[in-house]
C-alpha positions in Angstrom: 11.4 6.9 14.9 9.4 4.5 12.7 5.7 4.1 13.3 4.0 5.0 10.0 2.8 1.5 9.3 0.0 -0.1 11.3 0.9 -3.6 10.3 4.2 -4.8 8.8 4.4 -7.9 6.7 7.2 -10.0 5.1 7.7 -9.8 1.4 10.0 -11.8 -0.9 11.0 -11.0 -4.5 12.8 -14.0 -6.0 13.3 -15.9 -9.3 15.8 -15.8 -12.2 14.3 -12.7 -13.8 15.5 -9.1 -13.6 13.6 -6.8 -11.3 13.9 -8.1 -7.7 15.9 -5.2 -6.3 14.1 -2.8 -8.6 10.7 -3.9 -7.1 12.0 -3.4 -3.5 13.4 0.0 -4.4 10.1 1.0 -6.0 8.3 0.0 -2.8 10.8 2.0 -0.8 10.3 5.0 -2.9 6.5 4.8 -2.5 6.9 4.4 1.2 9.1 7.5 1.4 6.4 9.5 -0.2 4.1 8.6 2.8 6.7 9.6 5.4 8.2 6.1 6.1 11.8 5.5 7.0 13.6 2.8 5.0 16.8 0.9 5.7 18.3 -1.2 2.9 21.1 -3.7 3.6 22.6 -5.0 0.4 24.3 -8.4 0.6 27.0 -9.3 -2.0 26.9 -5.8 -3.5 29.6 -3.2 -3.1 29.5 -1.1 -6.3 29.4 2.6 -5.2 28.2 3.8 -8.6 24.6 2.5 -8.3 21.9 5.1 -8.9 20.0 4.1 -5.8 23.0 5.3 -3.7 22.8 8.7 -5.2 19.0 8.9 -4.6 19.5 7.8 -1.0 21.7 10.9 -0.4 18.7 13.1 -1.1 16.5 11.6 1.6 18.9 12.1 4.5 18.2 9.8 7.4 14.9 8.6 6.0 16.6 6.3 3.5 19.8 4.5 4.4 21.6 2.0 2.2 24.6 0.0 3.4 26.4 -2.5 1.2 28.2 -5.6 2.2 30.0 -6.9 -0.9 32.9 -6.6 -3.2 33.7 -3.2 -4.7 34.6 -2.2 -8.2 38.1 -1.0 -9.2 36.5 1.4 -11.7 33.8 2.7 -9.4 35.1 6.3 -9.1 35.4 6.6 -12.9 31.9 5.1 -13.5 30.4 7.3 -10.8 31.8 10.5 -12.4 30.6 9.4 -15.8 34.1 8.8 -17.3 33.5 5.1 -17.8 30.7 2.6 -18.0 30.5 -0.8 -16.3 32.2 -3.2 -18.7 30.9 -6.4 -17.0 34.3 -7.6 -15.9 32.7 -9.5 -13.1 35.3 -8.7 -10.4 32.6 -7.4 -8.1 30.5 -10.5 -8.4 30.8 -13.5 -6.2 30.8 -17.0 -7.8 31.4 -20.5 -6.4 34.9 -20.3 -8.0 36.1 -17.1 -6.3 34.5 -17.4 -2.9 36.8 -16.1 -0.2 36.6 -15.8 3.6 36.1 -12.0 3.3 32.8 -12.7 1.5 31.6 -14.6 4.6 32.8 -11.9 6.9 30.9 -9.2 4.9 27.7 -11.3 4.9 28.0 -11.8 8.6 28.6 -8.1 9.2 25.5 -7.3 7.1 23.4 -9.8 9.0 24.5 -8.4 12.4 23.5 -5.0 11.2 20.1 -6.4 10.0 19.5 -7.8 13.5 20.3 -4.5 15.1 18.1 -2.4 12.7 15.2 -4.9 12.8 15.1 -5.0 16.6 15.6 -1.3 17.1 12.2 -0.3 15.6 13.6 3.0 14.2 12.6 2.2 10.6 9.3 1.3 9.0 10.7 -0.8 6.2 13.9 -2.9 6.1 15.1 -4.4 2.8 17.5 -7.3 2.9 18.6 -7.1 -0.7 20.1 -10.3 -2.2 19.9 -12.1 1.1 18.5 -15.2 -0.6 21.7 -15.4 -2.7 23.8 -15.7 0.5 22.3 -19.1 1.2 23.5 -20.6 -2.1 27.1 -19.7 -1.2 26.9 -20.8 2.4 27.4 -17.2 3.6 24.4 -17.3 5.9 22.1 -20.0 7.2 18.4 -19.7 6.4 17.4 -20.8 9.9 19.0 -17.7 11.5 17.1 -15.4 9.1 13.8 -17.2 9.8 14.5 -16.8 13.6 15.2 -13.1 13.1 12.0 -12.5 11.0 9.9 -14.3 13.7 11.1 -11.6 16.2 10.4 -8.6 14.0 8.3 -5.8 15.5 4.6 -6.0 14.3 4.7 -2.7 12.5 7.9 -3.4 10.6 7.7 -4.4 6.9 10.7 -6.6 5.8 11.5 -7.3 2.2 13.9 -10.0 1.1 15.3 -10.3 -2.5 17.5 -12.7 -4.4 17.3 -15.9 -6.4 16.1 -19.2 -5.1 14.3 -18.1 -2.0 14.3 -21.2 0.4 10.9 -22.8 1.1 11.3 -22.0 4.8 11.2 -18.2 4.0 8.4 -18.6 1.5 6.3 -20.3 4.1 6.9 -17.5 6.5 6.3 -14.6 4.1 3.0 -12.9 3.4 3.8 -12.0 -0.2 6.1 -13.8 -2.5 6.6 -12.7 -6.1 8.7 -14.7 -8.5 10.4 -12.9 -11.4 10.7 -15.1 -14.4 13.3 -14.5 -17.1 11.8 -14.5 -20.5 14.2 -12.2 -22.4 17.1 -10.1 -21.3 19.3 -7.6 -23.1 22.4 -9.4 -21.9 21.3 -12.3 -24.1 21.9 -10.0 -27.1 25.2 -8.6 -26.0 23.8 -5.4 -24.5 25.8 -4.5 -21.4 24.4 -3.0 -18.2 23.2 0.6 -18.8 23.5 3.6 -16.5 20.2 4.4 -15.0 18.6 1.1 -16.0 20.8 -1.7 -14.6 22.9 0.4 -12.3 
């Protein structure tokens, strides 16, 4: 059962810069060091070769990550080190390739979030990339606000993703905006194992 934290707050990491998920994962890692239990729900992500998934396996039931997004055809090869992500984009949702399955996966992720948040078994719940779901009409911000208003007082909830809506910003206790200044992608450097995934 959760119960390490005396007071749980709401945090948001947003903006067009890199580091939103990385910040949430860093906080999760810190909390694990203090005996907290962490549940991460990733929206619009389904790549099974992400380093954080390997790390989660080492923490047993204290760190759980569940993804609700498109997968990668090359995930098994990338995971085993026989290939690298080539940036084909098949696992990324855009306005041009939005499908009903994307809405279904987001809805499943949100239903799990409601269950986990209301259960009180975890100290920290990360709703990774949930802010991106609003841009694509996958979830409504009002239902997320309603859920956050019901969270147990000792539960810390962290939301990530670009363009956090004002309604969530108003509700949060901490909001950090990552600003893009430079990025390796701008110079043709693809995602690197251990850094971007």
